[in-house]
Backbone as JSON Lines, residues from 0, in Angstrom:
{"i":0,"aa":"M","n":[0.85,-1.17,0.0],"ca":[0.0,0.0,0.0],"c":[0.9,1.23,0.0]}
{"i":1,"aa":"G","n":[0.62,2.17,-0.88],"ca":[1.43,3.38,-0.97],"c":[1.31,4.24,0.27]}
{"i":2,"aa":"S","n":[2.34,5.04,0.52],"ca":[2.35,5.85,1.74],"c":[1.2,6.86,1.77]}
{"i":3,"aa":"F","n":[0.83,7.41,0.63],"ca":[-0.29,8.34,0.6],"c":[-1.58,7.63,1.0]}
{"i":4,"aa":"L","n":[-1.78,6.43,0.49],"ca":[-2.99,5.68,0.81],"c":[-3.02,5.33,2.3]}
{"i":5,"aa":"V","n":[-1.88,4.93,2.87],"ca":[-1.81,4.64,4.31],"c":[-2.16,5.89,5.1]}
{"i":6,"aa":"Y","n":[-1.63,7.03,4.69],"ca":[-1.92,8.31,5.36],"c":[-3.42,8.63,5.28]}
{"i":7,"aa":"L","n":[-4.01,8.48,4.11],"ca":[-5.43,8.76,3.91],"c":[-6.29,7.84,4.77]}
{"i":8,"aa":"V","n":[-5.99,6.57,4.76],"ca":[-6.75,5.6,5.57],"c":[-6.63,5.94,7.05]}
{"i":9,"aa":"T","n":[-5.44,6.32,7.49],"ca":[-5.25,6.69,8.9],"c":[-6.09,7.89,9.28]}
{"i":10,"aa":"I","n":[-6.14,8.89,8.42],"ca":[-6.98,10.07,8.69],"c":[-8.44,9.66,8.8]}
{"i":11,"aa":"L","n":[-8.89,8.79,7.92],"ca":[-10.27,8.32,7.97],"c":[-10.54,7.53,9.25]}
{"i":12,"aa":"I","n":[-9.59,6.69,9.67],"ca":[-9.76,5.92,10.89],"c":[-9.79,6.84,12.1]}
{"i":13,"aa":"V","n":[-8.91,7.84,12.15],"ca":[-8.9,8.8,13.25],"c":[-10.25,9.51,13.33]}
{"i":14,"aa":"A","n":[-10.77,9.94,12.2],"ca":[-12.08,10.62,12.18],"c":[-13.18,9.67,12.66]}
{"i":15,"aa":"Y","n":[-13.11,8.42,12.24],"ca":[-14.12,7.43,12.62],"c":[-14.05,7.1,14.11]}
{"i":16,"aa":"V","n":[-12.85,6.84,14.6],"ca":[-12.69,6.35,15.98],"c":[-13.14,7.4,17.0]}
{"i":17,"aa":"Q","n":[-13.16,8.66,16.62],"ca":[-13.65,9.7,17.52],"c":[-15.12,9.53,17.84]}
{"i":18,"aa":"H","n":[-15.84,8.79,17.0],"ca":[-17.27,8.57,17.2],"c":[-17.58,7.18,17.75]}
{"i":19,"aa":"V","n":[-16.56,6.41,18.04],"ca":[-16.74,5.07,18.6],"c":[-16.85,5.19,20.12]}
{"i":20,"aa":"H","n":[-17.87,4.57,20.67],"ca":[-18.09,4.65,22.12],"c":[-18.17,3.25,22.71]}
{"i":21,"aa":"C","n":[-17.12,2.5,22.45],"ca":[-16.94,1.18,23.04],"c":[-15.44,1.02,23.3]}
{"i":22,"aa":"P","n":[-15.04,0.04,24.09],"ca":[-13.61,-0.13,24.36],"c":[-12.8,-0.31,23.07]}
{"i":23,"aa":"V","n":[-11.61,0.31,23.05],"ca":[-10.74,0.26,21.87],"c":[-9.36,-0.24,22.29]}
{"i":24,"aa":"L","n":[-8.86,-1.22,21.58],"ca":[-7.51,-1.75,21.79],"c":[-6.7,-1.49,20.53]}
{"i":25,"aa":"V","n":[-5.53,-0.86,20.71],"ca":[-4.61,-0.62,19.59],"c":[-3.32,-1.35,19.91]}
{"i":26,"aa":"L","n":[-2.94,-2.29,19.06],"ca":[-1.65,-2.99,19.16],"c":[-0.83,-2.54,17.97]}
{"i":27,"aa":"H","n":[0.41,-2.07,18.23],"ca":[1.2,-1.58,17.11],"c":[2.68,-1.7,17.41]}
{"i":28,"aa":"S","n":[3.47,-1.82,16.35],"ca":[4.92,-2.0,16.46],"c":[5.67,-0.86,15.78]}
{"i":29,"aa":"R","n":[6.75,-0.44,16.41],"ca":[7.62,0.56,15.79],"c":[8.3,-0.01,14.54]}
{"i":30,"aa":"D","n":[8.35,-1.34,14.44],"ca":[8.99,-2.0,13.31],"c":[8.07,-2.18,12.11]}
{"i":31,"aa":"D","n":[6.81,-1.76,12.23],"ca":[5.85,-1.89,11.14],"c":[6.32,-1.05,9.95]}
{"i":32,"aa":"E","n":[6.6,-1.7,8.86],"ca":[7.11,-1.01,7.68],"c":[5.99,-0.53,6.75]}
{"i":33,"aa":"V","n":[4.74,-0.86,7.07],"ca":[3.61,-0.45,6.23],"c":[2.87,0.73,6.87]}
{"i":34,"aa":"V","n":[2.54,0.59,8.13],"ca":[1.8,1.63,8.85],"c":[2.75,2.23,9.89]}
{"i":35,"aa":"P","n":[3.12,3.49,9.73],"ca":[4.04,4.11,10.69],"c":[3.49,4.07,12.13]}
{"i":36,"aa":"F","n":[4.39,3.89,13.08],"ca":[4.02,3.81,14.49],"c":[3.23,5.04,14.92]}
{"i":37,"aa":"E","n":[3.62,6.2,14.43],"ca":[2.94,7.44,14.77],"c":[1.44,7.38,14.43]}
{"i":38,"aa":"F","n":[1.09,6.68,13.37],"ca":[-0.31,6.58,13.0],"c":[-1.09,5.79,14.05]}
{"i":39,"aa":"G","n":[-0.46,4.74,14.59],"ca":[-1.1,3.98,15.66],"c":[-1.34,4.82,16.9]}
{"i":40,"aa":"T","n":[-0.36,5.67,17.23],"ca":[-0.52,6.52,18.41],"c":[-1.56,7.61,18.15]}
{"i":41,"aa":"R","n":[-1.69,8.07,16.91],"ca":[-2.73,9.06,16.58],"c":[-4.12,8.46,16.73]}
{"i":42,"aa":"I","n":[-4.28,7.23,16.27],"ca":[-5.56,6.54,16.39],"c":[-5.91,6.37,17.87]}
{"i":43,"aa":"F","n":[-4.92,5.94,18.66],"ca":[-5.14,5.77,20.09],"c":[-5.53,7.09,20.74]}
{"i":44,"aa":"A","n":[-4.83,8.16,20.43],"ca":[-5.11,9.47,21.02],"c":[-6.52,9.94,20.69]}
{"i":45,"aa":"A","n":[-7.0,9.61,19.49],"ca":[-8.33,10.05,19.06],"c":[-9.46,9.22,19.66]}
{"i":46,"aa":"A","n":[-9.14,8.02,20.12],"ca":[-10.18,7.13,20.64],"c":[-10.72,7.62,21.98]}
{"i":47,"aa":"N","n":[-11.99,7.35,22.21],"ca":[-12.62,7.65,23.49],"c":[-12.26,6.58,24.51]}
{"i":48,"aa":"E","n":[-12.42,6.89,25.78],"ca":[-12.23,5.91,26.85],"c":[-13.4,4.94,26.84]}
{"i":49,"aa":"P","n":[-13.19,3.73,27.3],"ca":[-11.92,3.14,27.71],"c":[-11.12,2.71,26.5]}
{"i":50,"aa":"K","n":[-9.8,2.79,26.64],"ca":[-8.92,2.42,25.55],"c":[-7.6,1.94,26.12]}
{"i":51,"aa":"Q","n":[-6.88,1.18,25.3],"ca":[-5.57,0.69,25.72],"c":[-4.67,0.63,24.5]}
{"i":52,"aa":"F","n":[-3.41,0.98,24.7],"ca":[-2.39,0.9,23.65],"c":[-1.32,-0.07,24.11]}
{"i":53,"aa":"V","n":[-1.0,-1.04,23.26],"ca":[0.05,-2.01,23.57],"c":[1.08,-1.94,22.45]}
{"i":54,"aa":"E","n":[2.3,-1.64,22.83],"ca":[3.39,-1.62,21.85],"c":[3.98,-3.02,21.76]}
{"i":55,"aa":"I","n":[3.92,-3.57,20.55],"ca":[4.53,-4.88,20.29],"c":[5.76,-4.65,19.43]}
{"i":56,"aa":"F","n":[6.39,-5.71,18.98],"ca":[7.54,-5.59,18.11],"c":[7.42,-6.61,16.99]}
{"i":57,"aa":"G","n":[8.18,-6.39,15.93],"ca":[8.06,-7.2,14.72],"c":[7.45,-6.36,13.63]}
{"i":58,"aa":"N","n":[7.54,-6.84,12.39],"ca":[7.05,-6.02,11.28],"c":[5.53,-6.15,11.11]}
{"i":59,"aa":"H","n":[5.02,-5.57,10.03],"ca":[3.58,-5.49,9.8],"c":[2.91,-6.87,9.77]}
{"i":60,"aa":"N","n":[3.58,-7.83,9.17],"ca":[2.97,-9.14,8.98],"c":[3.32,-10.17,10.05]}
{"i":61,"aa":"D","n":[4.39,-9.95,10.81],"ca":[4.75,-10.98,11.78],"c":[4.83,-10.48,13.22]}
{"i":62,"aa":"G","n":[4.35,-9.26,13.46],"ca":[4.41,-8.7,14.8],"c":[3.76,-9.59,15.85]}
{"i":63,"aa":"F","n":[2.63,-10.18,15.51],"ca":[1.96,-11.05,16.46],"c":[2.77,-12.31,16.75]}
{"i":64,"aa":"L","n":[3.55,-12.77,15.77],"ca":[4.4,-13.94,15.99],"c":[5.66,-13.58,16.76]}
{"i":65,"aa":"V","n":[6.32,-12.5,16.34],"ca":[7.57,-12.07,16.97],"c":[7.32,-11.68,18.43]}
{"i":66,"aa":"S","n":[6.19,-11.03,18.69],"ca":[5.87,-10.58,20.04],"c":[5.39,-11.72,20.93]}
{"i":67,"aa":"G","n":[4.92,-12.78,20.33],"ca":[4.53,-14.0,21.05],"c":[3.67,-13.76,22.28]}
{"i":68,"aa":"D","n":[4.25,-14.03,23.45],"ca":[3.51,-13.94,24.71],"c":[3.02,-12.53,24.99]}
{"i":69,"aa":"V","n":[3.78,-11.52,24.58],"ca":[3.35,-10.13,24.79],"c":[2.02,-9.91,24.06]}
{"i":70,"aa":"Y","n":[1.94,-10.39,22.83],"ca":[0.73,-10.24,22.03],"c":[-0.43,-11.02,22.66]}
{"i":71,"aa":"K","n":[-0.18,-12.28,22.99],"ca":[-1.23,-13.11,23.59],"c":[-1.68,-12.55,24.93]}
{"i":72,"aa":"D","n":[-0.73,-12.12,25.76],"ca":[-1.08,-11.56,27.06],"c":[-1.87,-10.27,26.92]}
{"i":73,"aa":"A","n":[-1.52,-9.46,25.92],"ca":[-2.26,-8.22,25.69],"c":[-3.72,-8.52,25.39]}
{"i":74,"aa":"W","n":[-3.97,-9.51,24.54],"ca":[-5.35,-9.88,24.22],"c":[-6.07,-10.45,25.43]}
{"i":75,"aa":"A","n":[-5.4,-11.32,26.17],"ca":[-6.03,-11.91,27.36],"c":[-6.37,-10.83,28.38]}
{"i":76,"aa":"N","n":[-5.43,-9.9,28.61],"ca":[-5.68,-8.8,29.55],"c":[-6.81,-7.91,29.05]}
{"i":77,"aa":"W","n":[-6.84,-7.66,27.74],"ca":[-7.88,-6.81,27.17],"c":[-9.26,-7.44,27.35]}
{"i":78,"aa":"L","n":[-9.35,-8.72,27.11],"ca":[-10.63,-9.41,27.27],"c":[-11.1,-9.37,28.72]}
{"i":79,"aa":"R","n":[-10.17,-9.54,29.66],"ca":[-10.52,-9.41,31.08],"c":[-10.96,-7.98,31.39]}
{"i":80,"aa":"F","n":[-10.23,-7.01,30.85],"ca":[-10.54,-5.59,31.04],"c":[-11.97,-5.29,30.57]}
{"i":81,"aa":"V","n":[-12.31,-5.74,29.39],"ca":[-13.64,-5.5,28.84],"c":[-14.69,-6.23,29.65]}
{"i":82,"aa":"E","n":[-14.41,-7.47,30.0],"ca":[-15.36,-8.26,30.78],"c":[-15.62,-7.63,32.15]}
{"i":83,"aa":"D","n":[-14.59,-7.12,32.77],"ca":[-14.72,-6.5,34.1],"c":[-15.37,-5.13,34.03]}
{"i":84,"aa":"G","n":[-15.43,-4.54,32.83],"ca":[-16.04,-3.23,32.66],"c":[-15.22,-2.1,33.24]}
{"i":85,"aa":"R","n":[-13.91,-2.32,33.38],"ca":[-13.05,-1.26,33.91],"c":[-12.88,-0.16,32.88]}
{"i":86,"aa":"A","n":[-12.79,1.06,33.34],"ca":[-12.57,2.19,32.44],"c":[-11.19,2.78,32.72]}
{"i":87,"aa":"G","n":[-10.75,3.63,31.82],"ca":[-9.47,4.31,32.02],"c":[-8.52,3.98,30.9]}
{"i":88,"aa":"S","n":[-7.63,4.88,30.66],"ca":[-6.67,4.74,29.59],"c":[-5.39,4.1,30.11]}
{"i":89,"aa":"T","n":[-4.89,3.13,29.41],"ca":[-3.68,2.44,29.81],"c":[-2.75,2.33,28.63]}
{"i":90,"aa":"V","n":[-1.47,2.49,28.87],"ca":[-0.47,2.31,27.83],"c":[0.53,1.29,28.33]}
{"i":91,"aa":"A","n":[0.73,0.23,27.56],"ca":[1.71,-0.78,27.91],"c":[2.85,-0.7,26.9]}
{"i":92,"aa":"R","n":[4.05,-0.59,27.38],"ca":[5.23,-0.5,26.52],"c":[6.07,-1.75,26.68]}
{"i":93,"aa":"V","n":[6.56,-2.25,25.58],"ca":[7.42,-3.43,25.6],"c":[8.71,-3.07,24.93]}
{"i":94,"aa":"S","n":[9.83,-3.38,25.55],"ca":[11.13,-3.08,24.94],"c":[11.68,-4.31,24.28]}
């Protein structure tokens, strides 16, 4: 996907997510060569509460594999978070 198209789609997602009123989880990697990391943080910033941002690692197509347990734990924690109905913004960073 061309960089202009990625930029355009990100702008549309940011505009859309501002109107979403349900829990939002954003998982993103600084190593993503298709969607810049900054775009993930913009989407997160635009989202309403409750929301969570989890930084994973690995490229666009293998981040979930490279991050392994971090990725799986993020989903498990998110599902518990949603089930418990907890609110609040959380940012998880992985080095």
